[in-house]
N, C-alpha and C positions, 0 to 999 in steps of 0.2 A: 326554642328556649326549653330547657328541661324544667319539669315540674315534679317536684319532690317535697317530702316533709320528713321531719327527723323526731325521734322522742328517745326518753330516757327510761329504763325499765330497772327497778330495784328488786333484785331477788333476795327474799329472806327464807333461810333454811332452819327449820325448828328440828332439833335433834333430842333423842331420849338415849343415853348411852348405858348399856348394861355391862359392867365388867365381866370377863371371862377368866377363870382361873386354868390351871394345868388340865382341868377335866372340862372345862365349857362353863355355860352360863345356867343357873338355877332357873327351874321353871318359875317359881313364884316370882322372880325377879323380873324374868321376859313377861310374865302375865301382867304384872303391875305395870310394866313400862309400856306395853301394848294397849291397856286401858287408858293409861293416861295420854298417850299420843291419840288414840281414837277420839278420846273425849276433847282434846285441844283441837283436833282437824274438825269435828262437829262443830265446836263452838265457832272456830274462825270462819269456816263456810256456811254457816247457819243451817247445817244438816240434822233434822230431827232423828231422834234415837230409832224409830220405827224404819227410816230408810236406809236400804243397805248403802255402804261405802262404794266408790268404784274399786275395780280390783288393784289399781295403781295408786290409791290414795296414800299409803304408807309404803315406803322402801325398807329393805333390810339389808345393811351391808355389815361386813365384817373388817375389822383391823387384827393386828396382832393381840390387843388386849381387850377388845370389846366387840359386842354386837350393838350396832347402831341404828335407831328406828328414826326414820325422818320423813318429813315432807317439805316441798318448796312452794312459796307462793310470790308471784310476780306481782308487782305493783307499778303500774305507769305513773311517772312523775309529771306534773303540770309544767 
């Protein structure tokens, strides 16, 4: 007889979207979004300010109209 279990995992993706114009995104907008995303990541994962974040903590992707900063959290469901 086969033995197995099942589970459901919910993924939540947090995003900060910086609009880009014809010349790209402004440095101030990018810095503000990175700071906000970093603070949110640290708060969610309980990482203190003096502890370096993992290299893959935040992901940066582009669309036709924006640069998107994000991280994903997976939560097992009971």
